[in-house]
mmCIF file of the N, C-alpha and C atoms, coordinates in Angstrom:
data_MODEL
# 
_entry.id   MODEL 
# 
loop_
_atom_site.group_PDB 
_atom_site.id 
_atom_site.type_symbol 
_atom_site.label_atom_id 
_atom_site.label_alt_id 
_atom_site.label_comp_id 
_atom_site.label_asym_id 
_atom_site.label_entity_id 
_atom_site.label_seq_id 
_atom_site.pdbx_PDB_ins_code 
_atom_site.Cartn_x 
_atom_site.Cartn_y 
_atom_site.Cartn_z 
_atom_site.occupancy 
_atom_site.B_iso_or_equiv 
_atom_site.pdbx_formal_charge 
_atom_site.auth_seq_id 
_atom_site.auth_comp_id 
_atom_site.auth_asym_id 
_atom_site.auth_atom_id 
_atom_site.pdbx_PDB_model_num 
ATOM 1   N N  . UNK A 1 1  ? 108.253 98.278  102.615 1.00 0.00 ? 1  UNK A N  1 
ATOM 2   C CA . UNK A 1 1  ? 107.291 97.685  103.511 1.00 0.00 ? 1  UNK A CA 1 
ATOM 3   C C  . UNK A 1 1  ? 106.752 96.408  102.858 1.00 0.00 ? 1  UNK A C  1 
ATOM 4   N N  . UNK A 1 2  ? 106.606 95.392  103.650 1.00 0.00 ? 2  UNK A N  1 
ATOM 5   C CA . UNK A 1 2  ? 106.079 94.102  103.211 1.00 0.00 ? 2  UNK A CA 1 
ATOM 6   C C  . UNK A 1 2  ? 104.656 93.925  103.739 1.00 0.00 ? 2  UNK A C  1 
ATOM 7   N N  . UNK A 1 3  ? 103.889 93.073  103.094 1.00 0.00 ? 3  UNK A N  1 
ATOM 8   C CA . UNK A 1 3  ? 102.526 92.799  103.533 1.00 0.00 ? 3  UNK A CA 1 
ATOM 9   C C  . UNK A 1 3  ? 102.507 92.312  104.981 1.00 0.00 ? 3  UNK A C  1 
ATOM 10  N N  . UNK A 1 4  ? 103.447 91.453  105.329 1.00 0.00 ? 4  UNK A N  1 
ATOM 11  C CA . UNK A 1 4  ? 103.471 90.919  106.692 1.00 0.00 ? 4  UNK A CA 1 
ATOM 12  C C  . UNK A 1 4  ? 103.747 92.005  107.731 1.00 0.00 ? 4  UNK A C  1 
ATOM 13  N N  . UNK A 1 5  ? 104.325 93.125  107.315 1.00 0.00 ? 5  UNK A N  1 
ATOM 14  C CA . UNK A 1 5  ? 104.596 94.237  108.232 1.00 0.00 ? 5  UNK A CA 1 
ATOM 15  C C  . UNK A 1 5  ? 103.318 94.960  108.660 1.00 0.00 ? 5  UNK A C  1 
ATOM 16  N N  . UNK A 1 6  ? 102.221 94.695  107.967 1.00 0.00 ? 6  UNK A N  1 
ATOM 17  C CA . UNK A 1 6  ? 100.964 95.360  108.284 1.00 0.00 ? 6  UNK A CA 1 
ATOM 18  C C  . UNK A 1 6  ? 100.147 94.614  109.335 1.00 0.00 ? 6  UNK A C  1 
ATOM 19  N N  . UNK A 1 7  ? 100.750 93.634  109.985 1.00 0.00 ? 7  UNK A N  1 
ATOM 20  C CA . UNK A 1 7  ? 100.067 92.875  111.027 1.00 0.00 ? 7  UNK A CA 1 
ATOM 21  C C  . UNK A 1 7  ? 99.433  93.747  112.103 1.00 0.00 ? 7  UNK A C  1 
ATOM 22  N N  . UNK A 1 8  ? 100.139 94.754  112.631 1.00 0.00 ? 8  UNK A N  1 
ATOM 23  C CA . UNK A 1 8  ? 99.532  95.618  113.646 1.00 0.00 ? 8  UNK A CA 1 
ATOM 24  C C  . UNK A 1 8  ? 98.301  96.376  113.125 1.00 0.00 ? 8  UNK A C  1 
ATOM 25  N N  . UNK A 1 9  ? 98.351  96.817  111.890 1.00 0.00 ? 9  UNK A N  1 
ATOM 26  C CA . UNK A 1 9  ? 97.192  97.489  111.296 1.00 0.00 ? 9  UNK A CA 1 
ATOM 27  C C  . UNK A 1 9  ? 96.007  96.531  111.201 1.00 0.00 ? 9  UNK A C  1 
ATOM 28  N N  . UNK A 1 10 ? 96.262  95.311  110.777 1.00 0.00 ? 10 UNK A N  1 
ATOM 29  C CA . UNK A 1 10 ? 95.179  94.336  110.652 1.00 0.00 ? 10 UNK A CA 1 
ATOM 30  C C  . UNK A 1 10 ? 94.600  94.002  112.019 1.00 0.00 ? 10 UNK A C  1 
ATOM 31  N N  . UNK A 1 11 ? 95.442  93.976  113.042 1.00 0.00 ? 11 UNK A N  1 
ATOM 32  C CA . UNK A 1 11 ? 94.956  93.730  114.405 1.00 0.00 ? 11 UNK A CA 1 
ATOM 33  C C  . UNK A 1 11 ? 94.058  94.883  114.858 1.00 0.00 ? 11 UNK A C  1 
ATOM 34  N N  . UNK A 1 12 ? 94.446  96.114  114.546 1.00 0.00 ? 12 UNK A N  1 
ATOM 35  C CA . UNK A 1 12 ? 93.595  97.269  114.881 1.00 0.00 ? 12 UNK A CA 1 
ATOM 36  C C  . UNK A 1 12 ? 92.268  97.189  114.155 1.00 0.00 ? 12 UNK A C  1 
ATOM 37  N N  . UNK A 1 13 ? 92.310  96.780  112.892 1.00 0.00 ? 13 UNK A N  1 
ATOM 38  C CA . UNK A 1 13 ? 91.084  96.666  112.112 1.00 0.00 ? 13 UNK A CA 1 
ATOM 39  C C  . UNK A 1 13 ? 90.148  95.621  112.717 1.00 0.00 ? 13 UNK A C  1 
ATOM 40  N N  . UNK A 1 14 ? 90.690  94.471  113.066 1.00 0.00 ? 14 UNK A N  1 
ATOM 41  C CA . UNK A 1 14 ? 89.872  93.411  113.679 1.00 0.00 ? 14 UNK A CA 1 
ATOM 42  C C  . UNK A 1 14 ? 89.314  93.862  115.025 1.00 0.00 ? 14 UNK A C  1 
ATOM 43  N N  . UNK A 1 15 ? 90.141  94.518  115.816 1.00 0.00 ? 15 UNK A N  1 
ATOM 44  C CA . UNK A 1 15 ? 89.715  94.972  117.140 1.00 0.00 ? 15 UNK A CA 1 
ATOM 45  C C  . UNK A 1 15 ? 88.644  96.050  117.044 1.00 0.00 ? 15 UNK A C  1 
ATOM 46  N N  . UNK A 1 16 ? 88.689  96.845  115.990 1.00 0.00 ? 16 UNK A N  1 
ATOM 47  C CA . UNK A 1 16 ? 87.720  97.927  115.820 1.00 0.00 ? 16 UNK A CA 1 
ATOM 48  C C  . UNK A 1 16 ? 86.375  97.472  115.298 1.00 0.00 ? 16 UNK A C  1 
ATOM 49  N N  . UNK A 1 17 ? 86.318  96.242  114.785 1.00 0.00 ? 17 UNK A N  1 
ATOM 50  C CA . UNK A 1 17 ? 85.058  95.708  114.265 1.00 0.00 ? 17 UNK A CA 1 
ATOM 51  C C  . UNK A 1 17 ? 84.451  96.603  113.200 1.00 0.00 ? 17 UNK A C  1 
ATOM 52  N N  . UNK A 1 18 ? 83.161  96.799  113.281 1.00 0.00 ? 18 UNK A N  1 
ATOM 53  C CA . UNK A 1 18 ? 82.456  97.600  112.280 1.00 0.00 ? 18 UNK A CA 1 
ATOM 54  C C  . UNK A 1 18 ? 82.853  99.068  112.320 1.00 0.00 ? 18 UNK A C  1 
ATOM 55  N N  . UNK A 1 19 ? 83.370  99.521  113.455 1.00 0.00 ? 19 UNK A N  1 
ATOM 56  C CA . UNK A 1 19 ? 83.756  100.932 113.547 1.00 0.00 ? 19 UNK A CA 1 
ATOM 57  C C  . UNK A 1 19 ? 85.055  101.219 112.782 1.00 0.00 ? 19 UNK A C  1 
ATOM 58  N N  . UNK A 1 20 ? 85.785  100.183 112.410 1.00 0.00 ? 20 UNK A N  1 
ATOM 59  C CA . UNK A 1 20 ? 87.023  100.368 111.647 1.00 0.00 ? 20 UNK A CA 1 
ATOM 60  C C  . UNK A 1 20 ? 86.771  99.965  110.206 1.00 0.00 ? 20 UNK A C  1 
ATOM 61  N N  . UNK A 1 21 ? 85.946  100.745 109.544 1.00 0.00 ? 21 UNK A N  1 
ATOM 62  C CA . UNK A 1 21 ? 85.581  100.468 108.162 1.00 0.00 ? 21 UNK A CA 1 
ATOM 63  C C  . UNK A 1 21 ? 86.657  100.898 107.185 1.00 0.00 ? 21 UNK A C  1 
ATOM 64  N N  . UNK A 1 22 ? 86.373  100.741 105.910 1.00 0.00 ? 22 UNK A N  1 
ATOM 65  C CA . UNK A 1 22 ? 87.360  101.044 104.883 1.00 0.00 ? 22 UNK A CA 1 
ATOM 66  C C  . UNK A 1 22 ? 87.779  102.514 104.898 1.00 0.00 ? 22 UNK A C  1 
ATOM 67  N N  . UNK A 1 23 ? 86.842  103.429 105.134 1.00 0.00 ? 23 UNK A N  1 
ATOM 68  C CA . UNK A 1 23 ? 87.198  104.856 105.147 1.00 0.00 ? 23 UNK A CA 1 
ATOM 69  C C  . UNK A 1 23 ? 88.257  105.160 106.205 1.00 0.00 ? 23 UNK A C  1 
ATOM 70  N N  . UNK A 1 24 ? 88.165  104.517 107.318 1.00 0.00 ? 24 UNK A N  1 
ATOM 71  C CA . UNK A 1 24 ? 89.158  104.700 108.375 1.00 0.00 ? 24 UNK A CA 1 
ATOM 72  C C  . UNK A 1 24 ? 90.458  103.966 108.031 1.00 0.00 ? 24 UNK A C  1 
ATOM 73  N N  . UNK A 1 25 ? 90.325  102.786 107.433 1.00 0.00 ? 25 UNK A N  1 
ATOM 74  C CA . UNK A 1 25 ? 91.478  101.971 107.058 1.00 0.00 ? 25 UNK A CA 1 
ATOM 75  C C  . UNK A 1 25 ? 92.368  102.695 106.044 1.00 0.00 ? 25 UNK A C  1 
ATOM 76  N N  . UNK A 1 26 ? 91.765  103.295 105.035 1.00 0.00 ? 26 UNK A N  1 
ATOM 77  C CA . UNK A 1 26 ? 92.557  103.874 103.943 1.00 0.00 ? 26 UNK A CA 1 
ATOM 78  C C  . UNK A 1 26 ? 93.354  105.111 104.344 1.00 0.00 ? 26 UNK A C  1 
ATOM 79  N N  . UNK A 1 27 ? 92.972  105.756 105.446 1.00 0.00 ? 27 UNK A N  1 
ATOM 80  C CA . UNK A 1 27 ? 93.730  106.921 105.912 1.00 0.00 ? 27 UNK A CA 1 
ATOM 81  C C  . UNK A 1 27 ? 94.669  106.590 107.067 1.00 0.00 ? 27 UNK A C  1 
ATOM 82  N N  . UNK A 1 28 ? 94.721  105.333 107.448 1.00 0.00 ? 28 UNK A N  1 
ATOM 83  C CA . UNK A 1 28 ? 95.622  104.919 108.516 1.00 0.00 ? 28 UNK A CA 1 
ATOM 84  C C  . UNK A 1 28 ? 97.061  105.226 108.086 1.00 0.00 ? 28 UNK A C  1 
ATOM 85  N N  . UNK A 1 29 ? 97.874  105.754 109.002 1.00 0.00 ? 29 UNK A N  1 
ATOM 86  C CA . UNK A 1 29 ? 99.261  106.095 108.658 1.00 0.00 ? 29 UNK A CA 1 
ATOM 87  C C  . UNK A 1 29 ? 100.095 104.934 108.116 1.00 0.00 ? 29 UNK A C  1 
ATOM 88  N N  . UNK A 1 30 ? 99.665  103.714 108.364 1.00 0.00 ? 30 UNK A N  1 
ATOM 89  C CA . UNK A 1 30 ? 100.417 102.562 107.858 1.00 0.00 ? 30 UNK A CA 1 
ATOM 90  C C  . UNK A 1 30 ? 100.206 102.334 106.361 1.00 0.00 ? 30 UNK A C  1 
ATOM 91  N N  . UNK A 1 31 ? 99.060  102.718 105.822 1.00 0.00 ? 31 UNK A N  1 
ATOM 92  C CA . UNK A 1 31 ? 98.794  102.464 104.392 1.00 0.00 ? 31 UNK A CA 1 
ATOM 93  C C  . UNK A 1 31 ? 98.677  103.734 103.552 1.00 0.00 ? 31 UNK A C  1 
ATOM 94  N N  . UNK A 1 32 ? 98.390  104.865 104.159 1.00 0.00 ? 32 UNK A N  1 
ATOM 95  C CA . UNK A 1 32 ? 98.228  106.105 103.399 1.00 0.00 ? 32 UNK A CA 1 
ATOM 96  C C  . UNK A 1 32 ? 99.453  106.433 102.535 1.00 0.00 ? 32 UNK A C  1 
ATOM 97  N N  . UNK A 1 33 ? 100.678 106.217 103.034 1.00 0.00 ? 33 UNK A N  1 
ATOM 98  C CA . UNK A 1 33 ? 101.850 106.535 102.202 1.00 0.00 ? 33 UNK A CA 1 
ATOM 99  C C  . UNK A 1 33 ? 101.964 105.696 100.922 1.00 0.00 ? 33 UNK A C  1 
ATOM 100 N N  . UNK A 1 34 ? 101.266 104.566 100.863 1.00 0.00 ? 34 UNK A N  1 
ATOM 101 C CA . UNK A 1 34 ? 101.336 103.740 99.657  1.00 0.00 ? 34 UNK A CA 1 
ATOM 102 C C  . UNK A 1 34 ? 100.756 104.473 98.451  1.00 0.00 ? 34 UNK A C  1 
ATOM 103 N N  . UNK A 1 35 ? 99.768  105.320 98.672  1.00 0.00 ? 35 UNK A N  1 
ATOM 104 C CA . UNK A 1 35 ? 99.099  106.076 97.622  1.00 0.00 ? 35 UNK A CA 1 
ATOM 105 C C  . UNK A 1 35 ? 98.577  105.171 96.503  1.00 0.00 ? 35 UNK A C  1 
ATOM 106 N N  . UNK A 1 36 ? 98.043  104.027 96.895  1.00 0.00 ? 36 UNK A N  1 
ATOM 107 C CA . UNK A 1 36 ? 97.438  103.112 95.931  1.00 0.00 ? 36 UNK A CA 1 
ATOM 108 C C  . UNK A 1 36 ? 96.041  103.602 95.576  1.00 0.00 ? 36 UNK A C  1 
ATOM 109 N N  . UNK A 1 37 ? 95.547  103.256 94.394  1.00 0.00 ? 37 UNK A N  1 
ATOM 110 C CA . UNK A 1 37 ? 94.143  103.570 94.067  1.00 0.00 ? 37 UNK A CA 1 
ATOM 111 C C  . UNK A 1 37 ? 93.220  102.875 95.067  1.00 0.00 ? 37 UNK A C  1 
ATOM 112 N N  . UNK A 1 38 ? 92.104  103.526 95.384  1.00 0.00 ? 38 UNK A N  1 
ATOM 113 C CA . UNK A 1 38 ? 91.176  102.987 96.388  1.00 0.00 ? 38 UNK A CA 1 
ATOM 114 C C  . UNK A 1 38 ? 90.733  101.558 96.102  1.00 0.00 ? 38 UNK A C  1 
ATOM 115 N N  . UNK A 1 39 ? 90.411  101.250 94.851  1.00 0.00 ? 39 UNK A N  1 
ATOM 116 C CA . UNK A 1 39 ? 89.915  99.903  94.564  1.00 0.00 ? 39 UNK A CA 1 
ATOM 117 C C  . UNK A 1 39 ? 90.985  98.841  94.805  1.00 0.00 ? 39 UNK A C  1 
ATOM 118 N N  . UNK A 1 40 ? 92.234  99.137  94.503  1.00 0.00 ? 40 UNK A N  1 
ATOM 119 C CA . UNK A 1 40 ? 93.325  98.182  94.734  1.00 0.00 ? 40 UNK A CA 1 
ATOM 120 C C  . UNK A 1 40 ? 93.575  98.038  96.230  1.00 0.00 ? 40 UNK A C  1 
ATOM 121 N N  . UNK A 1 41 ? 93.621  99.156  96.929  1.00 0.00 ? 41 UNK A N  1 
ATOM 122 C CA . UNK A 1 41 ? 93.839  99.133  98.373  1.00 0.00 ? 41 UNK A CA 1 
ATOM 123 C C  . UNK A 1 41 ? 92.743  98.332  99.077  1.00 0.00 ? 41 UNK A C  1 
ATOM 124 N N  . UNK A 1 42 ? 91.510  98.561  98.685  1.00 0.00 ? 42 UNK A N  1 
ATOM 125 C CA . UNK A 1 42 ? 90.399  97.855  99.317  1.00 0.00 ? 42 UNK A CA 1 
ATOM 126 C C  . UNK A 1 42 ? 90.429  96.370  99.004  1.00 0.00 ? 42 UNK A C  1 
ATOM 127 N N  . UNK A 1 43 ? 90.618  96.013  97.740  1.00 0.00 ? 43 UNK A N  1 
ATOM 128 C CA . UNK A 1 43 ? 90.554  94.608  97.351  1.00 0.00 ? 43 UNK A CA 1 
ATOM 129 C C  . UNK A 1 43 ? 91.779  93.815  97.791  1.00 0.00 ? 43 UNK A C  1 
ATOM 130 N N  . UNK A 1 44 ? 92.935  94.430  97.781  1.00 0.00 ? 44 UNK A N  1 
ATOM 131 C CA . UNK A 1 44 ? 94.157  93.698  98.117  1.00 0.00 ? 44 UNK A CA 1 
ATOM 132 C C  . UNK A 1 44 ? 94.447  93.691  99.616  1.00 0.00 ? 44 UNK A C  1 
ATOM 133 N N  . UNK A 1 45 ? 94.423  94.859  100.235 1.00 0.00 ? 45 UNK A N  1 
ATOM 134 C CA . UNK A 1 45 ? 94.802  94.930  101.646 1.00 0.00 ? 45 UNK A CA 1 
ATOM 135 C C  . UNK A 1 45 ? 93.623  94.843  102.602 1.00 0.00 ? 45 UNK A C  1 
ATOM 136 N N  . UNK A 1 46 ? 92.594  95.611  102.358 1.00 0.00 ? 46 UNK A N  1 
ATOM 137 C CA . UNK A 1 46 ? 91.464  95.633  103.297 1.00 0.00 ? 46 UNK A CA 1 
ATOM 138 C C  . UNK A 1 46 ? 90.729  94.290  103.303 1.00 0.00 ? 46 UNK A C  1 
ATOM 139 N N  . UNK A 1 47 ? 90.482  93.744  102.131 1.00 0.00 ? 47 UNK A N  1 
ATOM 140 C CA . UNK A 1 47 ? 89.717  92.494  102.057 1.00 0.00 ? 47 UNK A CA 1 
ATOM 141 C C  . UNK A 1 47 ? 90.540  91.257  102.414 1.00 0.00 ? 47 UNK A C  1 
ATOM 142 N N  . UNK A 1 48 ? 91.814  91.234  102.063 1.00 0.00 ? 48 UNK A N  1 
ATOM 143 C CA . UNK A 1 48 ? 92.604  90.010  102.228 1.00 0.00 ? 48 UNK A CA 1 
ATOM 144 C C  . UNK A 1 48 ? 93.850  90.158  103.098 1.00 0.00 ? 48 UNK A C  1 
ATOM 145 N N  . UNK A 1 49 ? 94.154  91.358  103.546 1.00 0.00 ? 49 UNK A N  1 
ATOM 146 C CA . UNK A 1 49 ? 95.395  91.605  104.265 1.00 0.00 ? 49 UNK A CA 1 
ATOM 147 C C  . UNK A 1 49 ? 95.566  90.883  105.576 1.00 0.00 ? 49 UNK A C  1 
ATOM 148 N N  . UNK A 1 50 ? 94.478  90.347  106.128 1.00 0.00 ? 50 UNK A N  1 
ATOM 149 C CA . UNK A 1 50 ? 94.620  89.595  107.374 1.00 0.00 ? 50 UNK A CA 1 
ATOM 150 C C  . UNK A 1 50 ? 94.230  88.130  107.216 1.00 0.00 ? 50 UNK A C  1 
ATOM 151 N N  . UNK A 1 51 ? 94.067  87.690  105.979 1.00 0.00 ? 51 UNK A N  1 
ATOM 152 C CA . UNK A 1 51 ? 93.786  86.282  105.705 1.00 0.00 ? 51 UNK A CA 1 
ATOM 153 C C  . UNK A 1 51 ? 95.095  85.501  105.824 1.00 0.00 ? 51 UNK A C  1 
ATOM 154 N N  . UNK A 1 52 ? 95.129  84.515  106.700 1.00 0.00 ? 52 UNK A N  1 
ATOM 155 C CA . UNK A 1 52 ? 96.364  83.772  106.965 1.00 0.00 ? 52 UNK A CA 1 
ATOM 156 C C  . UNK A 1 52 ? 96.976  83.169  105.711 1.00 0.00 ? 52 UNK A C  1 
ATOM 157 N N  . UNK A 1 53 ? 96.173  82.565  104.874 1.00 0.00 ? 53 UNK A N  1 
ATOM 158 C CA . UNK A 1 53 ? 96.685  81.938  103.650 1.00 0.00 ? 53 UNK A CA 1 
ATOM 159 C C  . UNK A 1 53 ? 97.249  82.989  102.691 1.00 0.00 ? 53 UNK A C  1 
ATOM 160 N N  . UNK A 1 54 ? 96.568  84.109  102.571 1.00 0.00 ? 54 UNK A N  1 
ATOM 161 C CA . UNK A 1 54 ? 97.010  85.193  101.706 1.00 0.00 ? 54 UNK A CA 1 
ATOM 162 C C  . UNK A 1 54 ? 98.340  85.754  102.192 1.00 0.00 ? 54 UNK A C  1 
ATOM 163 N N  . UNK A 1 55 ? 98.444  85.990  103.503 1.00 0.00 ? 55 UNK A N  1 
ATOM 164 C CA . UNK A 1 55 ? 99.678  86.528  104.066 1.00 0.00 ? 55 UNK A CA 1 
ATOM 165 C C  . UNK A 1 55 ? 100.811 85.514  103.935 1.00 0.00 ? 55 UNK A C  1 
ATOM 166 N N  . UNK A 1 56 ? 100.510 84.238  104.092 1.00 0.00 ? 56 UNK A N  1 
ATOM 167 C CA . UNK A 1 56 ? 101.546 83.208  103.900 1.00 0.00 ? 56 UNK A CA 1 
ATOM 168 C C  . UNK A 1 56 ? 102.073 83.236  102.474 1.00 0.00 ? 56 UNK A C  1 
ATOM 169 N N  . UNK A 1 57 ? 101.171 83.366  101.515 1.00 0.00 ? 57 UNK A N  1 
ATOM 170 C CA . UNK A 1 57 ? 101.579 83.368  100.104 1.00 0.00 ? 57 UNK A CA 1 
ATOM 171 C C  . UNK A 1 57 ? 102.240 84.676  99.664  1.00 0.00 ? 57 UNK A C  1 
ATOM 172 N N  . UNK A 1 58 ? 101.751 85.803  100.162 1.00 0.00 ? 58 UNK A N  1 
ATOM 173 C CA . UNK A 1 58 ? 102.205 87.101  99.657  1.00 0.00 ? 58 UNK A CA 1 
ATOM 174 C C  . UNK A 1 58 ? 102.836 88.011  100.707 1.00 0.00 ? 58 UNK A C  1 
ATOM 175 N N  . UNK A 1 59 ? 103.051 87.512  101.894 1.00 0.00 ? 59 UNK A N  1 
ATOM 176 C CA . UNK A 1 59 ? 103.559 88.342  102.985 1.00 0.00 ? 59 UNK A CA 1 
ATOM 177 C C  . UNK A 1 59 ? 104.902 88.966  102.747 1.00 0.00 ? 59 UNK A C  1 
ATOM 178 N N  . UNK A 1 60 ? 105.718 88.368  101.888 1.00 0.00 ? 60 UNK A N  1 
ATOM 179 C CA . UNK A 1 60 ? 107.069 88.892  101.678 1.00 0.00 ? 60 UNK A CA 1 
ATOM 180 C C  . UNK A 1 60 ? 107.177 89.826  100.465 1.00 0.00 ? 60 UNK A C  1 
ATOM 181 N N  . UNK A 1 61 ? 106.077 90.102  99.785  1.00 0.00 ? 61 UNK A N  1 
ATOM 182 C CA . UNK A 1 61 ? 106.164 91.010  98.643  1.00 0.00 ? 61 UNK A CA 1 
ATOM 183 C C  . UNK A 1 61 ? 106.332 92.447  99.110  1.00 0.00 ? 61 UNK A C  1 
ATOM 184 N N  . UNK A 1 62 ? 107.066 93.202  98.345  1.00 0.00 ? 62 UNK A N  1 
ATOM 185 C CA . UNK A 1 62 ? 107.301 94.602  98.664  1.00 0.00 ? 62 UNK A CA 1 
ATOM 186 C C  . UNK A 1 62 ? 106.114 95.413  98.175  1.00 0.00 ? 62 UNK A C  1 
ATOM 187 N N  . UNK A 1 63 ? 105.482 96.114  99.096  1.00 0.00 ? 63 UNK A N  1 
ATOM 188 C CA . UNK A 1 63 ? 104.310 96.913  98.736  1.00 0.00 ? 63 UNK A CA 1 
ATOM 189 C C  . UNK A 1 63 ? 104.739 98.231  98.135  1.00 0.00 ? 63 UNK A C  1 
# 
């Protein structure tokens, strides 16, 4: 899975607004299989996963 493949998840997060917080994000079926530590998941994907510049730079990395 690549970072750019998480576009649908990021769209759900944006659409959910405040109701789609980190607790809901980390158990989403799109990221739960990664089994990353919470701090890495939050800082790398939750905080920056939908930033256009970040996705342009890192979208092709294998998660």
